[in-house]
C-alpha positions in Angstrom: -59.0 -63.4 31.8 -58.6 -60.8 29.8 -60.7 -57.4 29.9 -62.0 -56.2 26.9 -61.1 -53.0 26.2 -64.4 -50.5 25.6 -65.2 -48.4 23.4 -64.5 -46.0 25.8 -61.2 -46.5 27.1 -58.7 -44.9 25.7 -55.3 -46.3 25.1 -51.7 -45.1 24.8 -50.7 -43.1 21.4 -48.2 -40.5 22.3 -44.6 -42.0 22.0 -42.2 -41.4 25.0 -39.4 -39.2 23.7 -37.6 -40.3 26.8 -35.5 -43.0 25.8 -35.4 -41.7 21.9 -33.5 -38.2 23.4 -31.4 -39.6 25.4 -29.9 -42.0 22.4 -29.6 -38.9 20.9 -27.4 -36.9 23.2 -25.6 -40.0 23.6 -24.9 -40.0 20.5 -23.8 -36.1 19.6 -21.3 -36.2 22.9 -19.8 -39.6 21.5 -19.5 -37.5 18.2 -18.5 -33.9 19.8 -15.2 -36.9 21.6 -14.5 -37.9 18.7 -14.3 -35.1 15.6 -11.2 -33.8 16.6 -9.5 -37.1 17.4 -9.7 -37.3 14.2 -8.4 -34.4 12.4 -5.5 -34.9 14.7 -3.5 -37.7 13.6 -0.6 -36.8 13.1 1.3 -39.9 11.3 0.3 -39.1 7.4 0.0 -42.9 6.2 0.4 -43.5 2.3 -1.7 -45.2 0.2 -0.6 -48.0 -2.3 -1.1 -46.8 -5.9 -4.4 -48.0 -7.2 -3.1 -49.8 -10.9 -2.7 -52.6 -9.0 0.8 -53.1 -10.7 4.1 -53.6 -8.8 6.4 -50.5 -10.1 9.9 -51.2 -9.8 10.3 -48.4 -6.7 13.0 -45.8 -7.3 16.4 -46.3 -5.1 15.8 -44.4 -1.9 18.4 -43.8 1.0 16.4 -44.6 4.2 18.0 -43.6 7.5 16.8 -47.7 9.2 15.5 -46.9 13.2 15.5 -50.1 15.5 13.9 -50.0 18.9 15.6 -52.6 21.1 14.2 -51.1 24.0 13.4 -48.2 25.7 16.5 -46.9 26.2 18.7 -49.2 22.9 18.2 -48.2 19.4 19.6 -48.9 15.9 20.1 -46.4 14.0 21.5 -47.3 10.5 22.8 -50.9 12.3 24.8 -49.2 14.9 23.6 -49.5 18.7 24.0 -46.6 20.4 21.1 -45.0 23.5 18.2 -43.9 23.3 19.6 -40.5 24.5 22.3 -40.1 22.2 19.4 -40.3 18.9 19.1 -36.6 18.4 22.1 -35.1 17.6 22.8 -39.2 15.5 19.6 -38.5 14.2 20.6 -35.0 12.6 23.1 -36.3 11.5 22.4 -38.8 10.0 19.4 -37.1 8.1 21.7 -34.2 7.1 23.4 -36.3 5.2 20.7 -38.1 3.3 19.4 -37.8 -0.2 15.4 -38.0 1.0 15.2 -37.7 4.5 13.5 -40.4 5.0 13.9 -42.7 8.2 11.9 -46.3 8.2 11.1 -47.1 12.2 11.4 -51.3 13.2 9.7 -51.7 16.9 11.0 -55.2 18.8 7.8 -56.3 20.5 8.5 -56.0 24.4 9.4 -51.5 24.3 6.6 -49.3 25.4 4.0 -48.0 23.1 6.1 -44.4 24.3 9.2 -45.2 23.8 7.9 -46.0 20.1 6.1 -42.9 19.9 8.9 -40.6 20.6 10.7 -42.2 18.7 8.4 -40.6 16.0 8.1 -37.7 17.4 12.5 -36.6 17.8 12.1 -38.1 14.3 9.5 -35.7 12.9 11.7 -33.1 15.4 14.4 -34.0 13.3 13.3 -33.3 10.1 12.2 -36.2 9.2 10.2 -35.9 5.4 8.8 -39.1 5.1 8.3 -41.8 8.0 7.8 -45.2 7.7 7.2 -48.0 10.0 7.4 -52.0 9.4 6.4 -54.9 11.3 8.7 -56.7 13.1 12.7 -56.3 15.0 15.8 -56.9 13.9 14.3 -61.2 13.4 
């Protein structure tokens, strides 16, 4: 049977602050780790126009890169070895009026190879890089 609390028995009126402090410190650590990553993104994404109307796009000249594997790429539908991408890309970008690059990637390509191609395009002086889903299909 339960015993009724008497008038002389004190209750617990102080909150336990330890779990609150633990959760607060975990949140501070998460924010300290996540904040620098938010500002170090090297891939800029342009948003679509807010008007909702489809405007006729201006004709632009793109250098198209399709990554077939970690060691083979297509540049404007011409297959070259991955090691030769930088000189070929520099030559194509120097001939391009807009210096824009369009990158496609096959599904089986490792993430590191995809990011390396994006880095090479930036290093070669690409003014804009667009990433399109799907490969050569």
